[in-house]
N, C-alpha and C positions, 0 to 999 in steps of 0.2 A: 504494500498499500506506499502511497506517496503522499506526502505533506500537500496541504493544502494550501494556494498561495492566493489571497483576496486584493485585488488591485486598490490603492490609496484610495484613488479617485471613485470606486465605488462604497468603500468605507464612507469617503467624504462627503458624497452623494444622499448619504443618511443621517447628516449631521449630527453625530455620533463621535468619539475620540474609538481610537481601538480596543480600548479596555469597556467602554460602554457597548461597543459593536460587539463583541465577543461574549458579553454579559448575554444581551437580548437573545444572541443566537442559542445560547448553553441554555438559556429558562424555558426557550421556545421550544427545544428538544425535547427537555424535560418534561415540560407539562406533555406532550405527545407520546413522553412513554418511550423515548428513541434513545436515549441516554438514563443512565441510573446515575443517580444523588454524585457519585462520584465522579464518574467519568463528566458531568456536566461541571462539577468542578474544578477537575484538571483543565475541559474545554475554556472554561472563563478566567480563567488562571488566579484562582482564589483556592484558600483553603476551604474545607467543606464548610466549616463551621460560619463563615461569612458568606458562603454560596448560601447556605440557609437562610442567613439573616437576610440577602436579598430578596428570597422567595417570600419571606413574611413580610418585608416590607411593602410589598406586594399583594398578600393576600392571598398566595398560590400555597395551598399543603404542602408540608413532605411528605412525599408517598416512599414510606420506609420499605422497602420489599424484602424477601430470599435474598436478592443479589445483591443489596447494599448490607445486608447481614454477613452473607460468606464474605463482602470485601472489606471488611471491619474485622472479622476474624483475620482475615489474611494478613491485615495490617498490624494489627495486634502480634501475630508471631514473629512479623517482620521484626517490629519493635522489639518485643522483647530480645532478638537474639544478637542484637544493636548492643 
């Protein structure tokens, strides 16, 4: 898979800065359940708690499902090995 490059003129046309653009795309994909909470946080380049705060401030509920739980377990295992 290749990295996606979005031309600056496209981002500029949205009247959003790069961070706002990424957050909007991440939230939209999360709401559509195309990305998990972890994936959407990564796309938005935010810590997961900050992404959850962004969702909350927009009145969007956090969908914590089995995939998110499994990702949390994997993160905890990785951190415990450090």
